[in-house]
C-alpha positions in Angstrom: -37.6 -12.8 28.9 -40.3 -13.1 31.7 -41.7 -16.1 30.0 -38.5 -17.9 30.8 -37.8 -16.4 34.2 -41.3 -17.1 35.7 -41.4 -20.9 34.9 -38.0 -21.1 36.5 -39.4 -19.5 39.7 -42.3 -21.9 39.6 -40.0 -24.9 39.5 -38.8 -24.0 43.0 -42.2 -25.1 44.4 -41.7 -28.7 43.1 -40.2 -31.1 45.7 -40.0 -34.0 43.2 -36.5 -34.3 41.8 -37.6 -35.8 38.4 -40.1 -32.9 37.9 -37.4 -30.3 38.3 -35.0 -32.3 36.1 -37.6 -32.6 33.3 -38.7 -29.0 33.7 -35.1 -27.7 33.2 -34.5 -29.8 30.1 -37.9 -28.7 28.7 -37.0 -25.0 29.5 -33.7 -25.5 27.7 -35.5 -26.9 24.7 -38.1 -24.1 24.5 -35.3 -21.5 24.9 -33.4 -23.1 22.1 -36.3 -22.4 19.8 -36.0 -18.7 20.4 -32.7 -18.3 18.7 -31.6 -14.8 17.7 -28.9 -14.4 15.0 -27.9 -10.8 15.2 -26.8 -8.0 17.6 -30.3 -6.5 17.9 -32.2 -6.9 21.2 -35.0 -9.5 21.2 -37.4 -10.9 23.8 -37.5 -7.5 25.5 -39.6 -6.8 28.5 -39.4 -4.5 31.5 -35.6 -4.3 32.4 -34.9 -7.6 30.5 -33.9 -8.5 27.0 -31.2 -10.4 25.1 -28.9 -10.0 22.2 -26.8 -12.8 20.6 -24.1 -13.0 23.4 -26.8 -13.0 26.1 -28.7 -15.8 24.3 -25.6 -18.0 24.1 -24.8 -17.5 27.8 -28.3 -18.1 29.0 -28.6 -21.2 26.9 -25.3 -22.5 28.4 -26.5 -21.7 31.9 -29.8 -23.7 31.4 -28.0 -26.6 29.8 -25.3 -26.9 32.5 -27.8 -26.6 35.3 -29.9 -29.4 33.7 -26.8 -31.6 33.7 -25.9 -30.6 37.3 -29.3 -31.9 38.5 -28.8 -35.1 36.5 -25.3 -35.7 37.9 -26.1 -34.9 41.5 -28.2 -37.9 42.2 -26.1 -38.9 45.2 -27.7 -36.0 47.1 -31.1 -37.4 46.4 -30.1 -41.0 47.3 -28.6 -40.0 50.6 -31.4 -37.5 51.3 -28.8 -34.9 52.0 -31.2 -31.9 52.2 -32.2 -32.7 48.6 -35.1 -30.2 48.3 -32.9 -27.4 49.6 -30.2 -28.4 47.2 -32.6 -28.0 44.3 -33.8 -24.6 45.5 -30.3 -23.3 45.9 -29.4 -24.4 42.4 -32.5 -22.9 40.9 -31.8 -19.6 42.8 -28.3 -19.6 41.3 -29.8 -20.2 37.8 -32.3 -17.4 38.4 -29.5 -15.0 39.3 -27.5 -16.0 36.1 -30.6 -15.5 33.9 -31.2 -12.1 35.3 -27.5 -11.2 34.9 -27.2 -12.2 31.3 -30.6 -10.7 30.3 -30.4 -7.4 32.2 -30.6 -4.2 30.1 -29.4 -2.0 33.0 -25.9 -1.8 34.5 -27.2 -1.5 38.0 -29.5 -4.6 37.7 -26.5 -6.4 36.1 -24.3 -5.5 39.1 -26.9 -6.6 41.7 -27.6 -10.0 40.0 -23.8 -10.4 39.4 -23.3 -10.2 43.1 -26.4 -12.2 43.9 -24.9 -15.3 42.2 -22.2 -15.3 44.8 -24.6 -16.2 47.7 -26.0 -19.6 46.3 -22.5 -20.6 45.2 -21.2 -20.0 48.7 -24.1 -22.0 50.2 -23.3 -24.9 47.9 -19.7 -24.9 48.9 -20.4 -24.6 52.7 -23.4 -26.9 52.8 -22.5 -29.7 50.4 -18.7 -29.5 50.3 -16.4 -32.4 51.2 -13.7 -31.2 53.6 -13.6 -28.9 56.6 -11.4 -26.5 54.5 -14.5 -25.6 52.6 -15.1 -22.7 55.1 -11.7 -21.2 54.1 -12.5 -21.7 50.4 -15.8 -20.0 50.8 -14.3 -17.1 52.6 -11.6 -16.7 50.0 -14.2 -16.6 47.2 -16.5 -14.2 49.1 -13.8 -11.7 50.0 -12.0 -11.8 46.7 -15.3 -11.1 44.9 -16.7 -8.5 47.3 -13.4 -6.5 47.8 -13.0 -5.9 44.0 -16.8 -5.4 43.3 -17.3 -2.3 45.5 -15.2 -0.1 43.2 -17.4 -1.4 40.3 -20.6 -0.1 42.1 -19.1 3.3 42.6 -17.9 3.5 39.0 -21.3 2.6 37.7 -23.0 5.3 39.9 -20.4 7.8 38.6 -21.2 6.8 35.0 -24.9 7.4 35.8 -24.0 10.9 37.1 -22.2 11.9 33.9 -24.3 10.1 31.4 -27.8 10.3 32.8 -28.6 6.7 31.9 -27.4 3.2 32.9 -29.1 1.3 30.0 -26.4 -0.8 28.4 -27.6 -0.4 24.8 -27.5 3.4 25.2 -24.0 3.5 26.6 -21.5 5.8 24.8 -17.7 5.8 24.8 -16.2 8.2 27.4 -13.5 10.5 26.2 -11.4 12.1 29.0 -7.7 13.0 29.0 -6.8 13.1 32.7 -5.7 10.6 35.3 -9.3 10.1 36.6 -10.3 8.0 33.5 -7.5 5.6 34.3 -8.7 5.2 37.9 -12.3 4.8 36.7 -11.2 2.2 34.1 -9.4 0.0 36.6 -12.1 0.4 39.2 -14.7 -0.8 36.7 -12.9 -3.9 35.2 -11.2 -5.2 38.3 -14.3 -7.1 39.5 -14.6 -8.9 36.2 -10.9 -9.8 36.0 -11.2 -11.4 39.5 -14.3 -13.4 38.3 -12.6 -14.4 35.0 -10.1 -15.1 36.8 -7.0 -13.3 35.7 -3.6 -14.6 36.8 -2.6 -13.1 40.2 -6.2 -12.9 41.2 -7.0 -16.6 40.8 -6.2 -18.0 44.2 -9.8 -18.3 45.2 -10.6 -20.5 42.2 -8.6 -23.7 42.9 -9.7 -23.6 46.6 -13.4 -23.2 45.7 -13.2 -26.0 43.1 -11.4 -28.5 45.3 -13.8 -28.1 48.2 -17.1 -27.7 46.2 -19.4 -30.6 45.5 -19.8 -31.7 41.9 -22.6 -29.2 41.4 -20.5 -26.3 42.6 -17.6 -27.3 40.5 -19.7 -27.7 37.4 -21.5 -24.4 37.7 -18.3 -22.6 38.6 -16.4 -23.9 35.6 -19.4 -24.0 33.3 -21.0 -20.6 33.8 -19.7 -18.5 36.7 -16.3 -17.9 35.2 -18.1 -16.6 32.1 -19.6 -13.8 34.1 -16.2 -12.1 34.0 -15.8 -12.3 30.2 -19.4 -11.3 29.6 -19.1 -8.3 32.0 -15.9 -7.2 30.2 -17.7 -7.3 26.9 -20.5 -5.1 28.3 -18.4 -2.4 30.1 -15.6 -2.1 27.5 -18.1 -0.2 25.3 -17.6 2.7 27.6 -13.8 2.5 27.8 -12.8 2.2 24.1 -10.3 5.0 24.1 -8.4 4.2 27.3 -8.9 0.4 26.8 -6.9 0.4 23.6 -3.9 2.1 25.4 -3.9 -0.6 28.1 -4.3 -3.6 25.7 -0.5 -4.4 26.0 -0.9 -4.9 29.8 -3.7 -7.4 29.6 -2.2 -9.4 26.7 1.1 -9.6 28.5 -0.6 -10.7 31.8 -2.8 -13.1 29.9 0.0 -14.9 28.0 2.6 -14.9 30.8 0.0 -15.9 33.3 -1.3 -18.7 31.1 2.2 -20.1 30.7 2.9 -19.9 34.5 -0.4 -21.6 35.3 0.4 -24.3 32.7 3.6 -25.1 34.6 1.6 -25.2 37.8 -0.8 -27.7 36.2 2.1 -30.1 35.5 2.9 -30.2 39.3 -0.7 -30.9 40.5 -1.5 -34.2 42.2 -5.2 -33.4 43.0 -7.2 -33.9 39.8 -9.8 -31.3 40.6 -7.1 -28.7 41.3 -5.5 -29.6 37.9 -8.7 -29.0 36.1 -9.3 -25.8 38.0 -5.9 -24.4 37.1 -6.4 -25.3 33.5 -9.6 -23.1 33.5 -7.4 -20.2 34.5 -5.1 -20.9 31.5 -8.0 -21.1 29.1 -9.6 -17.9 30.4 -6.3 -16.0 30.1 -6.6 -16.4 26.3 -10.2 -15.1 26.4 -8.9 -12.0 28.3 -6.4 -11.4 25.5 -9.1 -11.6 22.8 -11.6 -9.4 24.5 -9.1 -6.7 25.5 -7.7 -6.0 22.0 -11.0 -4.7 20.5 -11.2 -6.9 17.4 -14.2 -8.8 16.0 -12.0 -11.9 15.7 -11.1 -11.6 19.4 -14.7 -11.1 20.5 -15.8 -14.0 18.4 -13.1 -16.4 19.6 -13.6 -15.3 23.2 -17.3 -16.2 23.2 -16.7 -19.5 21.4 -14.0 -20.5 23.9 -16.2 -19.6 26.8 -18.9 -21.9 25.5 -16.5 -24.7 24.6 -14.6 -24.4 27.9 -17.9 -24.4 29.9 -19.0 -27.7 28.4 -15.6 -29.3 28.4 -14.5 -28.3 31.9 -17.9 -29.2 33.4 -17.6 -32.6 31.9 -14.1 -33.1 33.3 -15.3 -32.2 36.8 -18.1 -34.6 36.4 -15.6 -37.4 35.5 -13.4 -36.4 38.4 -16.4 -36.8 40.7 -17.2 -40.2 39.3 -13.6 -41.3 40.0 -13.8 -39.8 43.6 -17.0 -41.7 44.4 -15.4 -45.0 43.4 -11.8 -44.6 44.5 -12.4 -42.4 47.6 -9.6 -40.0 46.7 -8.9 -37.2 44.2 -5.2 -37.9 44.2 -3.7 -39.0 40.8 -1.2 -41.2 42.7 -4.0 -43.3 44.2 -6.6 -43.1 41.5 -4.5 -44.4 38.6 -4.9 -47.4 36.4 -8.5 -46.5 35.6 -8.2 -48.0 32.1 -8.3 -51.5 33.5 -10.6 -50.5 36.4 -13.3 -48.6 34.4 -12.5 -49.3 30.7 -15.8 -47.9 29.3 -15.3 -44.6 31.2 -11.8 -44.2 29.8 -13.2 -43.4 26.4 -15.0 -40.4 27.9 -11.8 -39.4 29.7 -10.0 -39.5 26.3 -12.8 -37.6 24.4 -13.0 -34.8 26.9 -9.3 -34.6 27.4 -8.6 -34.1 23.7 -11.4 -31.5 23.6 -9.7 -29.7 26.5 -6.4 -29.4 24.5 -8.4 -27.9 21.6 -8.3 -30.7 19.1 -10.7 -31.0 16.2 -13.7 -31.1 15.9 -14.3 -29.4 19.3 -15.5 -25.8 19.7 -12.3 -25.0 21.6 -10.3 -25.4 18.4 -12.5 -23.0 16.5 -12.4 -20.4 19.3 -8.6 -20.7 19.9 -7.9 -20.3 16.1 -9.9 -17.1 16.2 -8.1 -15.9 19.4 -4.7 -16.8 18.0 -5.4 -14.9 14.7 -6.7 -11.8 16.6 -3.7 -11.7 19.0 -1.1 -12.3 16.2 -2.8 -9.6 14.1 -2.4 -7.2 17.1 1.3 -8.0 17.5 3.2 -10.7 15.8 5.7 -11.1 18.7 2.8 -12.6 20.8 3.2 -15.7 18.6 6.0 -16.9 20.9 3.8 -16.8 24.0 0.9 -18.3 22.2 3.0 -21.2 20.9 4.3 -22.0 24.4 0.8 -21.7 25.9 -0.7 -24.0 23.3 2.1 -26.6 23.8 1.8 -26.7 27.5 -2.0 -26.9 27.5 -1.6 -30.1 25.5 1.2 -31.2 27.9 -0.8 -31.0 31.1 -3.9 -32.5 29.6 -1.8 -35.5 28.4 -0.3 -35.6 31.9 -3.7 -35.8 33.5 -5.0 -38.5 31.1 -1.9 -40.7 31.2 -1.5 -40.6 34.9 -5.1 -41.3 35.7 -5.7 -44.0 33.1 -2.4 -46.0 33.1 -0.4 -47.6 35.9 -1.1 -50.2 38.5 -4.4 -50.1 40.3 -4.3 -49.3 44.1 -4.8 -52.6 46.0 -7.3 -51.0 48.5 -10.0 -50.6 45.8 -13.1 -52.6 46.0 -15.2 -54.1 43.1 -17.7 -51.7 41.5 -19.4 -51.1 38.2 -17.6 -49.4 35.4 -20.3 -46.7 35.1 -24.1 -46.3 35.2 -26.2 -45.4 32.2 -27.1 -42.1 33.8 -23.4 -41.1 34.1 -22.8 -41.9 30.5 -25.8 -39.9 29.5 -24.4 -36.8 31.4 -21.0 -37.2 29.7 -22.7 -37.7 26.3 -24.8 -34.5 26.8 -21.5 -32.6 27.6 -19.6 -33.9 24.6 -22.2 -33.8 21.8 -22.8 -30.0 21.8 -19.1 -29.4 22.3 -18.2 -31.3 19.1 -21.4 -30.9 17.0 -21.8 -27.1 17.1 -18.6 -26.7 15.0 -20.6 -28.1 12.0 -22.6 -24.8 12.1 -20.3 -22.3 13.7 -22.8 -19.5 13.1 -24.7 -20.7 16.1 -21.9 -19.7 18.4 -20.3 -17.0 16.3 -20.8 -13.3 16.8 -19.5 -12.1 13.4 
């Protein structure tokens, strides 16, 4: 793993924007050649290594960060601290690589928390509105408050197990109330990061105030830290985890339905996409918490599909904001006649967001629905409502933004640059081509 981490650190010395951009794409290409197809650890070095799930998450991080640098050209054109912007993004990518490739629970925790600092600097430094300070504080305190119990629980696990190496972790069998406290203290930080319904208030605020780079990395990779962390720590809590599966499935399905209703009331397009992320991740929570191979498989596939799709939608929302000057769906409507070529990409990414074929979201949601229905057939009611309303709010977003009368205050501008179409193309192609060989993203 050091052969991928060290070039990333060396890229921080380059002040040329194009060099960093080409370097990240080349690193993504080289990393793609080191594909591993099983659960065994590969590319092992001191404290670092990766199995199949780690490989998928690291590849997603490298790809999304490459597209972020490509889509944030406005920072370079306006010379808005462009070198510092690149360094902050590369530091964030470094923390993500260390998180996904760490073999030790303590190193995983440190790098998990370290990813918060560059994200906070991105929101505070390159955000749009004065409310970005409040959004940054929300994100900081939500994450820190629920992460401190995780640190104490990991240290306690080291005390009773004698090792914090993830691959050597063993299920814990205890029959007293302490195991329940320990269980909740461990998973709470990941549920906030996922985010689970009722602990999601930091996410829409952070998305709305963040620049396009912050929104893309938040939706593309940082939300996946929660799901990845749950997959890693639930090895320890198999016995107690099965007895609390009903709680997480109930919260996931009911929370996803409530969030879908909230999406239908949103006027801010970035807020709508952010809330839709919570609805998608609630289904991942159900799949991971019921301890089935179908659920794990579907959860990983939906995380990859949602990362690409949601990142592309935030990229589109930013393109609309740069031309219209507002994120409101009431002002930025009629884009079909204003930017006709871009409407095709709105359509393609919108239908992928509602899990239509041939997107990865469809494959992942089929696996998740099978796993949850196998766990309890009564959950079919909640799943059907959730699936229906996820299509409803996506159609609401597409129809309200593309149809209608153009606002009279708009000025003439181009329908889209080649570079913007390239970014959208590189989001959409992996999202719809990977289903042809589902073994690439499947854990079974």
